[in-house]
C-alpha positions in Angstrom: 36.9 -18.1 -17.3 34.5 -15.9 -15.4 36.1 -12.7 -16.5 35.7 -13.5 -20.2 33.0 -11.5 -22.1 31.1 -14.1 -24.1 30.7 -12.4 -27.5 30.9 -15.6 -29.5 28.2 -18.2 -29.1 30.3 -21.1 -30.2 33.0 -20.3 -27.7 30.4 -19.9 -25.0 28.9 -23.3 -25.9 32.3 -25.1 -25.8 33.1 -23.5 -22.4 29.8 -24.5 -20.9 30.0 -28.0 -22.2 33.5 -28.3 -20.8 32.3 -27.2 -17.4 29.0 -29.1 -17.5 29.8 -32.0 -19.9 26.6 -33.9 -19.2 24.4 -31.0 -20.3 24.4 -32.0 -23.9 23.3 -35.5 -23.0 20.2 -34.5 -21.0 16.6 -33.7 -21.8 16.6 -30.2 -23.3 12.8 -30.0 -23.7 11.1 -26.7 -23.4 10.1 -25.6 -19.9 6.3 -25.4 -19.9 5.9 -23.2 -16.8 9.0 -21.2 -15.6 7.5 -20.4 -12.2 6.7 -24.0 -11.5 10.2 -24.9 -12.7 11.9 -22.5 -10.3 9.9 -23.9 -7.4 10.9 -27.4 -8.4 14.5 -26.4 -8.7 14.6 -24.9 -5.2 12.6 -27.8 -3.8 15.1 -30.3 -5.1 18.0 -28.2 -3.8 16.3 -28.3 -0.3 15.9 -32.0 -0.5 19.5 -32.5 -1.5 18.4 -34.1 -4.9 20.4 -33.9 -8.1 19.6 -30.8 -10.1 21.9 -31.2 -13.1 19.0 -31.9 -15.5 17.1 -28.8 -14.3 20.2 -26.7 -14.7 20.6 -28.0 -18.2 17.0 -27.1 -19.0 17.5 -23.6 -17.7 20.6 -23.2 -19.8 18.8 -24.5 -22.9 15.8 -22.1 -22.5 15.9 -18.9 -24.5 15.7 -15.2 -23.8 12.5 -15.0 -25.7 10.9 -17.8 -23.6 11.9 -16.1 -20.4 10.6 -12.7 -21.6 7.3 -14.2 -22.9 6.6 -16.4 -19.9 7.7 -14.0 -17.1 5.2 -11.3 -18.2 4.3 -9.8 -14.8 6.4 -8.5 -11.9 5.0 -11.2 -9.7 6.2 -13.9 -12.1 9.6 -12.3 -12.6 10.3 -11.9 -8.9 9.1 -15.3 -7.8 11.2 -16.9 -10.6 14.4 -15.0 -10.1 14.3 -15.1 -6.3 14.0 -18.9 -6.5 16.7 -19.3 -9.1 19.1 -16.9 -7.3 18.6 -18.7 -4.0 18.8 -22.1 -5.6 22.1 -21.3 -7.3 23.6 -19.8 -4.1 23.0 -23.1 -2.4 24.3 -25.2 -5.3 27.4 -23.2 -6.1 28.5 -22.7 -2.5 27.8 -26.3 -1.5 30.0 -27.5 -4.3 32.7 -24.8 -4.0 32.5 -23.1 -0.5 36.0 -21.6 -1.1 34.5 -19.2 -3.6 33.0 -17.3 -0.7 36.4 -16.3 0.5 36.4 -13.6 -2.2 32.8 -12.5 -2.2 33.3 -9.6 -4.6 34.5 -12.0 -7.3 31.9 -14.6 -6.4 28.9 -12.3 -6.9 30.3 -10.6 -10.1 31.5 -13.8 -11.8 29.5 -14.9 -14.8 29.0 -18.5 -13.7 25.3 -19.4 -13.8 24.2 -21.1 -17.1 20.9 -19.5 -18.0 19.4 -19.1 -21.5 22.5 -19.9 -23.4 24.9 -17.7 -21.5 26.6 -17.4 -18.2 25.0 -14.9 -15.8 26.3 -13.5 -12.5 24.5 -13.2 -9.2 24.9 -9.4 -9.5 23.1 -9.4 -12.8 20.1 -11.2 -11.3 20.0 -9.1 -8.1 20.8 -5.6 -9.2 20.0 -5.8 -12.9 16.8 -7.9 -13.0 15.3 -7.9 -9.5 16.2 -4.3 -8.6 15.6 -2.9 -12.1 19.1 -2.0 -13.3 20.4 -0.4 -10.1 24.2 0.3 -9.9 25.4 -2.1 -7.2 27.3 0.7 -5.3 24.6 3.3 -5.8 22.8 2.8 -2.4 19.6 2.3 -4.3 19.7 5.8 -5.7 21.7 5.5 -9.0 20.5 3.6 -12.0 22.9 1.8 -14.4 23.4 3.8 -17.6 23.7 1.1 -20.2 22.1 -2.2 -19.1 22.4 -4.9 -21.8 19.6 -6.5 -23.7 19.3 -9.5 -21.4 18.7 -7.2 -18.4 16.4 -4.8 -20.2 14.1 -7.6 -21.5 13.8 -9.4 -18.1 14.0 -6.8 -15.4 11.0 -5.9 -13.3 8.8 -2.8 -14.1 8.6 -1.7 -10.5 11.1 -2.0 -7.7 10.0 -3.9 -4.6 11.9 -3.3 -1.3 10.7 -6.6 0.3 13.0 -8.6 -2.0 15.9 -7.7 0.3 14.3 -9.9 2.9 13.8 -12.8 0.4 17.2 -13.0 -1.3 19.7 -15.3 0.5 23.4 -14.6 -0.3 24.8 -17.5 1.8 25.7 -15.5 4.8 24.6 -16.1 8.4 22.7 -12.8 8.6 21.0 -13.3 5.3 17.2 -13.9 5.2 16.3 -17.6 5.2 15.3 -19.3 1.9 11.7 -19.7 1.1 10.1 -21.1 -2.1 8.1 -18.3 -3.7 5.1 -18.6 -6.0 3.8 -15.9 -8.2 0.2 -16.4 -7.0 1.1 -16.0 -3.4 4.1 -13.6 -3.7 2.7 -10.6 -1.9 1.6 -12.6 1.1 4.9 -14.5 1.2 7.0 -11.3 0.9 5.0 -9.8 3.8 5.5 -12.8 6.0 9.2 -13.1 5.1 9.8 -9.4 5.8 7.9 -9.5 9.1 9.9 -12.6 10.2 13.2 -11.1 9.3 12.6 -7.7 10.8 11.4 -9.2 14.1 14.5 -11.4 14.3 17.0 -8.7 13.4 15.6 -5.5 14.9 15.9 -4.3 18.5 14.0 -1.3 19.8 14.9 0.6 23.0 11.8 2.3 24.3 13.7 4.5 26.7 16.3 5.9 24.3 14.1 5.8 21.2 16.9 4.0 19.3 16.2 1.0 17.0 19.0 -1.2 15.8 18.3 -2.8 12.4 20.0 -4.8 9.7 22.6 -3.1 7.5 20.5 -3.9 4.5 18.6 -0.8 5.3 21.8 1.3 4.9 23.3 -0.5 1.9 20.1 -0.2 -0.2 18.7 2.9 1.5 17.2 4.2 -1.8 15.1 1.1 -2.2 13.5 1.7 1.1 12.9 5.5 0.8 16.0 6.5 2.8 15.7 7.1 6.6 12.1 8.3 6.6 11.1 5.3 4.5 12.9 2.9 6.7 11.1 4.3 9.7 7.7 3.9 7.9 8.5 0.3 7.2 9.6 -0.4 10.8 6.3 1.1 12.0 4.3 -0.8 9.4 5.7 -4.1 10.7 5.3 -3.1 14.4 9.0 -2.8 15.2 8.6 0.7 16.4 5.4 2.4 17.7 6.0 5.8 16.0 8.3 7.3 13.4 8.9 10.5 15.5 12.1 10.9 17.6 13.5 7.6 16.5 17.2 7.1 15.9 18.4 4.4 13.5 21.4 2.3 14.3 22.7 -0.2 11.7 24.0 -3.5 13.0 27.2 -5.2 11.8 26.5 -7.9 9.2 27.7 -11.5 9.9 29.1 -12.8 6.6 29.9 -16.2 7.9 28.9 -18.8 5.4 25.7 -20.5 6.5 23.8 -22.6 4.0 20.6 -24.7 4.5 18.8 -21.8 6.2 15.2 -22.4 5.2 11.8 -21.1 6.1 8.2 -22.0 5.1 6.0 -19.1 4.2 
């Protein structure tokens, strides 16, 4: 089902109802504040509460409502980070076997949002990273993003999102609940915590070992010189001169319920 391109709304509706039969029976009232909604969604996930009604509401919202409500980058990032992280926990808790094929898992259109099924890749690379090609190392834009992506993506790329998105792996950043009003402070705290945990600096050799995220998305960070500037800013290294970068192997072991308060 995930490989189907949903061109016909009636077929999409029937498929979603067949997968989520209770959706049509639930409260489909308009979401008054999308950022508060995303925080509630992730909070209920953290508390192991039922989220079916919230998922139904998210499916029943519209593209226009998303576009009009999420009208700043702060609102967009806080909302989509929370929704992405919530659905990672939900989907993999219910179907951990999906993580055996991560490529298919992230590309599958499986998240009911605004009357369609959306992939994790669409949220991460299309909306949060502003239409970046997933294999482009942060240096190649997608040529023809669809309307959903163009309407909802951020205006400016933000490298700190890489230390906020949790993909379910052991080496992923922990999950925090982000608010638009406190986003900058939270992203700084989350970045500092993750870099301090995952980075190792050898003063004698001048070598610093860092997360592979810096390599996979190097363009988002300003390539090697940008990475060094970031590491210096967060007090991982004392200087950017005569520093050698070494990228650590990434542990993809499934590890859910990894939370942090920021």
